[in-house]
Every structure is written in structure tokens, then in C-alpha cells.
C-alpha positions as CSV (number, residue, x, y, z in Angstrom):
1,M,2.4,7.9,17.1
2,I,2.6,11.4,15.8
3,A,0.9,10.7,12.6
4,D,-2.1,9.2,14.4
5,L,-2.2,12.4,16.6
6,M,-2.5,14.4,13.5
7,K,-5.6,12.7,12.4
8,H,-7.4,13.8,15.6
9,K,-6.1,17.3,16.3
10,D,-4.3,20.4,15.1
11,T,-0.7,20.1,16.2
12,L,2.0,22.5,17.1
13,S,5.7,21.4,17.3
14,F,9.1,22.9,17.6
15,E,12.6,22.2,16.3
16,V,15.7,22.4,18.4
17,F,19.4,21.8,17.9
18,P,21.8,20.0,20.2
19,P,24.6,22.0,22.0
20,K,27.9,22.2,20.0
21,K,30.0,21.8,23.1
22,D,29.5,19.2,26.0
23,G,29.8,22.1,28.5
24,E,26.5,23.6,27.1
25,F,24.3,20.7,28.0
26,E,23.0,22.3,31.2
27,K,21.9,25.4,29.3
28,A,20.3,23.1,26.6
29,F,18.2,21.4,29.2
30,E,17.1,24.6,30.6
31,I,16.0,25.7,27.1
32,L,14.1,22.5,26.7
33,N,12.4,22.8,30.0
34,S,11.2,26.3,29.0
35,L,10.0,25.1,25.5
36,G,8.3,22.2,27.2
37,T,6.0,24.4,29.3
38,L,4.6,25.7,26.0
39,G,2.8,22.5,25.4
40,P,4.2,21.3,22.0
41,D,2.8,18.0,20.6
42,Y,6.3,17.0,19.7
43,I,9.8,18.4,19.4
44,S,12.3,17.5,16.7
45,V,16.1,17.5,17.2
46,T,18.5,18.3,14.4
47,Y,21.5,16.2,13.4
48,G,25.0,17.4,12.6
49,A,26.4,17.2,9.0
50,G,27.5,13.7,8.3
51,G,26.3,12.6,11.7
52,S,28.9,14.8,13.5
53,R,26.6,15.3,16.5
54,A,24.7,12.1,16.5
55,G,25.3,11.2,20.0
56,K,24.1,14.6,21.2
57,T,21.0,14.4,19.1
58,V,20.2,11.1,20.8
59,E,20.8,12.5,24.2
60,I,18.7,15.5,23.7
61,A,15.9,13.5,22.1
62,S,16.0,11.1,25.0
63,Y,15.6,14.0,27.4
64,I,12.6,15.3,25.6
65,Q,10.9,11.9,25.3
66,N,11.7,10.5,28.9
67,T,12.2,13.6,31.1
68,L,9.8,16.0,29.6
69,G,7.3,13.3,28.5
70,I,6.9,15.0,25.0
71,D,7.2,13.0,21.8
72,A,10.7,13.4,20.4
73,M,11.7,13.1,16.7
74,A,15.3,12.8,15.9
75,H,16.6,14.1,12.6
76,L,18.8,11.6,10.8
77,T,20.8,12.4,7.7
78,C,22.3,10.0,5.3
79,V,24.7,12.0,3.1
80,G,27.8,11.1,5.1
81,S,26.6,8.0,6.9
82,R,27.1,4.3,6.1
83,R,24.3,1.7,6.7
84,E,25.9,0.3,9.7
85,Q,26.4,3.7,11.3
86,L,22.7,4.6,10.7
87,L,21.6,1.3,12.2
88,G,23.8,2.0,15.2
89,V,22.1,5.4,15.9
90,C,18.7,3.9,15.3
91,E,19.5,1.3,17.9
92,E,20.5,4.0,20.4
93,L,17.3,5.9,19.7
94,E,15.2,2.8,20.2
95,K,17.0,2.1,23.5
96,A,16.1,5.7,24.6
97,N,12.4,5.1,23.6
98,V,12.6,7.5,20.8
99,T,10.6,6.0,17.9
100,H,10.3,8.9,15.4
101,I,12.8,9.9,12.6
102,L,12.8,12.8,10.3
103,A,14.7,11.3,7.5
104,L,16.9,13.7,5.5
105,R,19.6,13.5,2.9
106,G,21.5,16.4,4.6
107,D,24.0,18.9,3.4
108,R,27.3,17.6,2.1
109,P,29.9,17.9,4.8
110,K,32.6,20.5,3.8
111,D,35.4,17.9,4.2
112,M,33.8,15.3,2.0
113,T,35.6,14.5,-1.2
114,D,33.8,14.0,-4.5
115,E,34.8,10.3,-4.4
116,Q,33.0,9.9,-1.0
117,F,30.1,11.9,-2.1
118,L,29.6,9.8,-5.2
119,S,30.1,6.5,-3.4
120,R,27.6,7.2,-0.5
121,D,25.3,4.4,0.6
122,F,22.2,6.5,0.1
123,E,21.7,9.0,-2.7
124,H,18.4,10.4,-1.5
125,A,16.4,10.5,1.7
126,S,13.8,8.1,0.1
127,D,16.5,5.5,-0.3
128,M,17.4,5.7,3.5
129,M,13.7,5.5,4.3
130,G,13.2,2.3,2.4
131,F,16.3,0.9,4.3
132,L,15.0,2.1,7.6
133,R,11.6,0.7,7.0
134,E,13.1,-2.7,6.2
135,H,15.5,-2.9,9.2
136,T,13.8,-1.0,11.9
137,D,10.3,-0.3,13.5
138,L,10.8,3.4,13.6
139,H,8.1,5.9,12.4
140,L,9.4,8.0,9.5
141,A,8.8,11.6,8.4
142,G,10.2,13.6,5.6
143,A,11.0,17.1,4.4
144,C,9.4,19.1,1.7
145,Y,10.0,22.4,-0.1
146,P,7.2,24.8,-0.9
147,E,9.5,26.7,-3.4
148,K,11.2,23.4,-4.4
149,H,14.6,22.1,-3.2
150,Y,17.4,24.3,-4.5
151,E,19.1,21.5,-6.3
152,S,16.0,20.3,-8.0
153,F,15.4,20.8,-11.8
154,S,11.7,21.9,-11.3
155,M,8.9,21.7,-9.0
156,E,7.5,18.7,-10.9
157,S,10.7,16.9,-10.3
158,D,10.6,17.8,-6.6
159,L,7.1,16.6,-6.2
160,N,8.0,13.4,-7.9
161,N,10.7,12.9,-5.3
162,L,8.2,13.7,-2.5
163,K,5.9,11.0,-3.8
164,K,8.9,8.6,-3.6
165,K,9.4,9.5,0.1
166,Q,5.6,8.9,0.8
167,D,5.9,5.5,-1.0
168,A,9.0,4.7,1.0
169,G,7.2,5.1,4.3
170,A,7.0,8.8,5.3
171,E,4.0,9.2,7.6
172,F,4.0,12.9,7.3
173,F,6.1,15.8,5.9
174,I,7.5,19.0,7.5
175,S,8.1,21.9,5.1
176,Q,11.1,24.0,4.8
177,L,10.6,27.5,6.0
178,F,8.7,30.0,3.8
179,L,7.8,33.6,4.2
180,D,5.0,33.9,1.7
181,N,2.0,31.8,2.4
182,D,0.8,31.9,-1.1
183,Y,3.8,29.6,-2.0
184,Y,2.6,27.2,0.6
185,Y,-1.0,27.1,-0.6
186,A,0.1,26.5,-4.2
187,F,2.3,23.7,-3.0
188,L,-0.3,22.0,-1.1
189,E,-2.5,22.0,-4.2
190,K,0.2,20.6,-6.4
191,A,1.2,18.0,-3.8
192,A,-2.4,16.8,-3.6
193,K,-2.6,16.5,-7.3
194,K,0.6,14.3,-7.3
195,G,-1.0,11.9,-4.8
196,I,0.4,13.1,-1.6
197,T,-2.1,12.1,1.1
198,V,-0.1,12.3,4.4
199,P,-0.2,15.4,6.5
200,I,2.1,18.3,5.6
201,C,3.2,20.5,8.5
202,A,4.0,24.1,7.7
203,G,7.5,25.0,8.8
204,I,7.7,28.6,10.1
205,M,10.9,30.4,11.2
206,P,10.6,33.8,12.8
207,I,13.0,36.2,11.1
208,T,14.2,38.3,14.1
209,S,17.5,39.7,12.6
210,A,18.8,40.9,9.3
211,K,21.5,38.3,9.6
212,Q,19.2,35.5,9.0
213,I,18.6,36.6,5.5
214,G,22.2,35.8,4.7
215,T,22.1,32.5,6.5
216,S,18.9,30.6,7.0
217,I,17.0,32.1,4.0
218,T,19.9,31.8,1.6
219,L,20.5,28.2,2.5
220,S,16.9,27.3,2.2
221,G,16.3,28.8,-1.2
222,S,13.2,30.6,0.1
223,S,12.2,33.9,-1.4
224,V,11.9,37.1,0.6
225,P,8.5,38.9,-0.1
226,K,8.2,42.6,-0.2
227,A,6.5,42.6,3.3
228,M,9.6,41.1,4.8
229,A,12.0,43.1,2.9
230,D,10.2,46.3,4.1
231,L,10.6,45.0,7.7
232,L,14.2,44.5,7.2
233,A,14.6,47.9,5.6
234,T,12.7,49.7,8.5
235,Y,14.0,47.8,11.5
236,G,17.1,45.8,10.3
237,D,19.5,48.2,12.1
238,N,17.7,48.0,15.4
239,P,17.8,44.5,16.9
240,D,15.1,44.9,19.4
241,D,12.7,46.4,17.0
242,M,13.6,43.8,14.4
243,R,12.9,41.0,16.8
244,R,9.5,42.3,17.7
245,A,8.6,42.8,14.0
246,G,9.8,39.4,13.3
247,V,7.7,37.8,16.0
248,D,4.7,39.8,14.7
249,Y,5.3,38.7,11.2
250,A,5.4,35.0,12.3
251,I,2.2,35.4,14.3
252,R,0.3,36.9,11.4
253,Q,1.7,34.3,9.0
254,I,0.6,31.4,11.3
255,R,-2.9,33.1,11.8
256,D,-3.4,33.3,8.2
257,L,-2.4,29.6,7.7
258,K,-4.8,28.5,10.4
259,E,-7.6,30.6,9.0
260,N,-7.1,28.9,5.7
261,G,-7.4,25.4,7.0
262,V,-3.7,24.5,7.8
263,K,-3.8,22.2,10.8
264,H,-0.2,21.5,11.6
265,I,2.5,24.2,12.4
266,H,6.2,23.4,13.0
267,L,8.2,26.3,14.6
268,Y,11.9,26.5,14.0
269,S,12.5,27.7,17.6
270,M,16.3,28.3,17.1
271,N,16.5,27.4,20.9
272,R,14.9,30.6,21.8
273,P,12.2,30.0,24.4
274,K,11.3,33.7,24.7
275,T,10.6,34.3,21.1
276,T,8.9,30.9,20.7
277,G,6.6,31.6,23.7
278,E,5.6,35.0,22.3
279,I,4.6,33.3,19.1
280,V,2.6,30.6,20.9
281,D,0.9,33.2,22.9
282,G,0.0,35.2,19.8
283,I,-1.5,32.3,17.9
284,R,-3.6,30.6,20.8
């Protein structure tokens, strides 16, 4: 069990995403094989909006668990899923010996009507967690947001929701990406005061291209500190230099976290073994 592992050692984990097309599976397995050589403690696998890639998530998670022999954690979103559908995916995961779930509300699918959104079975991830804890034997993890979820009224409201997730069965949390460690340290203090006692993993995404500021960063609601803005201004027009600068930034960010007592690092690998390997080499 991943949560038990966290009690005894510092952990390093990766996030990957399934291929969008069936013909890309061979390349996906090559990527997983490369990431597996880096020795992660577990690998999480993302889930398409509204469950659009549920089957592929199960197949990738199964490969990680049963072929690579690394603990796999499947993301599971509830925003566009009915109870029966979720239980069906969970049954497939359990058949594949995958016993860990990262339970998320997920982003609203673009083709989802207001009526469908308002009549969904689960309003929040915590609601799905309670349901899964009642109907399955899966181990549950949840997401957290060092700078609060972009839809939340306030950090206090966001922390209250985080406590609901813990009470619903979350055994640990993985944070949304952040680029300024001070936000993460402040978040840990606030979470502790709110009664969050389970481990919190620091989610780190290497910013290796200027394009990511307009995609990942904007969607996550994370702020861009001056140090990163300066890198983008200096290297943003040179892809090779920007990639190296982004890797170095992530390494320095993780080193600072570890020096300040953060024990669990979760790398958003973006399915890039080379970049991930360079970061792992830089922090070990």
C-alpha cells in the first residue's frame, strides 16, 4: 500500500497519460519502460474528461502494475460519470491488480450540457470517495491545491473541502503544480492547522517551453514567480535552452523542498523520459 510506504521512506513518483490513439500504444509502453528504469515508487495514470479514455487508463495502469512491477495508481474522475460506470471501471482495475485510485472531480467535458452538469451523480471528489469506500476495497488518494482551486471562494473554503476528502477516505494527497515553494510551505502549515494528517506529495512540473505557461499553468491557476518569468524572457524563444533551464529550475525547486523536510515528490513527467531522467539524476 502506497500510504504505508510513505510512513517508512521518502517517495518519488511520476504521472503519465495514456495514448490518445490505439496505434500509439507501442510508443507508450516504450516510454513506460524508460520511466520504470528510474525507480519510481509508484506511477499515476491520468483519465480522460468524462471517462473518455477509461479503458486506456486501465490498460496502461495494468502494464505498470503487472509488467513493470511498479505500483500503479489510476486517476478516476466523476464529473461526467454515473455510479454504475465508475463501479465498472473499478471492477476492471481490481481485475488488473490495480488497487490505488486518485479520485478527482475532473474538468467538465466541453460537450456536457448545463442540465447534465447539474444532475451529475457526484458534485465533489469527496462524494465519489465516500461512494467508492462503501462499494470497493480500493485505496484512495486525492488532489490538493497550494494556491487553492481556481473555482474555490477562498483558501479556507478549499481547506475545508480537503478535510472532507480526508474524512471520506483519502490516504494521501498529491498537490497541483506550483512554481514558488513558499506557497507550498504556507499551504502545509494551513493544512496542518485544519487537521490534515495524511501525507501530502509535492507535485512538480518542469516548465520546459513557453507554451506551457499558456496551457498547464493557466489551467492550474498557479502563479508564475519572477524567477520563472525571467527564464521565459531569457530562453523562451530558444527551445533547447528553455528545456535545459526548465529542468534546472525543477531540480533546484525539488532540492529546496527536500532540504526543508518535504518527503514525497510527484513529478508530472509529461511522458518525457529524458527530461524526467535528468531531473531524477539531479536530485539523487
